[in-house]
C-alpha positions as CSV (number, residue, x, y, z in Angstrom):
1,M,-20.6,18.0,-10.3
2,P,-17.5,20.2,-9.7
3,L,-14.2,18.6,-8.8
4,S,-13.0,19.2,-5.2
5,T,-11.5,22.6,-4.7
6,T,-9.4,21.5,-1.8
7,R,-5.7,22.0,-2.6
8,P,-3.2,19.4,-1.7
9,P,-0.9,20.5,1.2
10,V,2.4,22.1,0.0
11,L,5.5,20.3,1.1
12,D,8.7,22.3,1.6
13,E,12.3,20.9,1.5
14,I,12.3,20.0,5.2
15,D,9.0,18.1,4.9
16,R,10.5,16.2,2.0
17,Q,13.7,15.4,3.9
18,L,11.7,14.3,6.9
19,I,9.6,12.0,4.8
20,A,12.7,10.6,3.1
21,A,14.3,9.9,6.5
22,L,11.2,8.1,7.7
23,Q,11.0,6.0,4.5
24,L,14.5,4.8,5.4
25,N,13.7,4.1,9.0
26,A,10.1,4.8,10.2
27,R,11.3,4.0,13.8
28,E,13.9,6.7,13.9
29,S,13.7,8.8,17.1
30,V,12.6,12.5,16.9
31,A,15.9,13.5,18.4
32,V,17.9,11.7,15.7
33,L,15.6,13.1,12.9
34,A,16.0,16.6,14.4
35,R,19.8,16.2,14.4
36,Q,19.8,14.9,10.8
37,L,17.7,17.7,9.5
38,G,19.3,20.5,11.6
39,I,16.0,21.5,13.3
40,A,14.5,21.4,16.7
41,R,12.8,18.3,18.1
42,T,9.6,20.3,18.6
43,T,9.7,21.3,15.0
44,V,10.0,17.6,13.9
45,T,7.1,16.7,16.2
46,S,4.8,19.5,14.9
47,R,5.7,18.7,11.3
48,L,5.0,15.0,11.8
49,A,1.6,15.9,13.4
50,R,0.8,18.1,10.4
51,L,1.8,15.5,7.9
52,E,-0.3,12.9,9.6
53,K,-3.3,15.2,10.0
54,T,-3.2,16.1,6.4
55,R,-2.9,12.4,5.5
56,I,0.4,12.9,3.7
57,I,1.7,10.3,6.1
58,T,-1.0,7.7,6.5
59,G,0.8,5.2,8.6
60,Y,4.1,3.5,9.5
61,G,4.9,-0.1,8.5
62,V,7.2,-3.0,8.4
63,R,9.3,-4.0,5.4
64,L,10.2,-7.6,5.3
65,G,13.7,-8.9,4.7
66,Q,14.2,-10.4,1.2
67,R,14.3,-14.0,2.6
68,V,10.9,-13.6,4.2
69,A,9.5,-11.5,1.3
70,D,10.5,-14.2,-1.2
71,G,8.9,-17.0,0.9
72,G,5.5,-18.2,-0.1
73,L,3.7,-17.3,-3.3
74,Q,2.8,-13.9,-4.6
75,A,0.4,-13.0,-7.4
76,Y,-1.4,-10.1,-9.0
77,V,-5.1,-10.6,-9.8
78,G,-7.1,-8.3,-12.0
79,I,-10.7,-8.1,-10.8
80,T,-13.7,-7.0,-12.9
81,V,-16.8,-6.2,-10.9
82,Q,-20.4,-5.8,-11.9
83,P,-21.8,-2.2,-12.0
84,R,-22.4,-0.7,-8.6
85,S,-20.7,-3.6,-6.8
86,G,-17.4,-1.9,-6.1
87,K,-18.1,-0.9,-2.5
88,E,-19.2,-4.4,-1.5
89,V,-16.3,-6.1,-3.2
90,L,-13.9,-3.7,-1.5
91,R,-15.5,-4.4,1.9
92,R,-15.2,-8.2,1.4
93,L,-11.6,-8.1,0.2
94,S,-10.4,-5.7,2.9
95,V,-10.8,-8.4,5.6
96,L,-8.6,-10.9,3.7
97,P,-5.1,-10.7,5.2
98,Q,-3.6,-12.2,2.1
99,V,-4.6,-9.1,0.1
100,Q,-1.5,-7.0,0.5
101,Q,-2.7,-4.2,-1.7
102,L,-5.8,-3.4,-3.7
103,C,-5.8,-0.6,-6.3
104,A,-8.6,0.8,-8.4
105,V,-7.3,1.0,-11.9
106,S,-8.3,2.1,-15.4
107,G,-8.3,-0.3,-18.3
108,E,-9.4,-3.9,-18.6
109,F,-10.0,-4.4,-14.8
110,D,-11.7,-2.4,-12.1
111,Y,-9.2,-3.5,-9.4
112,V,-5.8,-5.1,-9.2
113,A,-4.9,-6.9,-6.0
114,W,-1.4,-8.0,-4.9
115,L,-1.8,-11.3,-3.0
116,R,0.6,-13.2,-0.8
117,T,0.0,-16.8,0.2
118,E,2.1,-19.7,1.6
119,S,1.4,-22.2,-1.1
120,P,-0.2,-22.8,-4.5
121,E,-3.0,-24.6,-2.8
122,Q,-3.7,-21.5,-0.5
123,L,-3.6,-19.3,-3.6
124,D,-6.1,-21.5,-5.3
125,Q,-8.4,-21.3,-2.3
126,L,-8.0,-17.5,-2.1
127,L,-8.8,-17.1,-5.8
128,D,-11.9,-19.3,-5.4
129,L,-12.9,-17.1,-2.5
130,I,-12.4,-13.8,-4.4
131,G,-14.2,-15.2,-7.4
132,S,-17.2,-16.1,-5.2
133,V,-17.5,-12.6,-3.8
134,E,-20.9,-11.1,-4.7
135,G,-20.3,-8.7,-7.5
136,V,-17.1,-10.1,-8.8
137,E,-17.6,-10.9,-12.5
138,K,-14.1,-12.1,-13.6
139,T,-10.6,-12.5,-12.3
140,T,-7.3,-12.9,-14.2
141,T,-4.2,-14.0,-12.2
142,S,-0.5,-13.6,-12.8
143,I,1.8,-15.4,-10.4
144,I,5.0,-13.5,-9.6
145,L,8.0,-15.5,-10.7
146,S,10.8,-13.1,-9.6
147,S,11.2,-9.4,-8.8
148,K,13.5,-7.6,-11.2
149,I,13.3,-4.1,-9.8
150,D,11.9,-3.3,-6.3
151,R,12.4,0.3,-5.1
152,S,10.1,-0.3,-2.0
153,Q,12.9,-2.2,-0.2
154,P,15.9,-0.3,1.2
155,G,19.3,-0.7,-0.4
């Protein structure tokens, strides 16, 4: 089966600057973005629409302050699934709000999930729930003790 022949969209320097500005403040107004980039507001609006349509920008989010982000308990869990069970496991895990991110990976595991809970007891219950999902063969958990480098948070 041939690989997809669809080429990824090409980003120019203005697209990159617009994305960078939004990564600093996704709530920035179109007028301020236009002023920062030295382009018309209509240009900002049309570029945003194109970046969203081509799924370069897939959403806008909230970054928590460090005090909130450090609260509770965070863990990474490697998940090994039985053959042909990936879709069902993904469907079941996608409804759990404690699953902050789920990535398909190469190597020892099929997926790695980033979990956030309020307590060790809640983490234990969540891990039991994940382990009981039909198709999950094995999980391996690492609790996050501290964050040494985090480039996802501003300044």
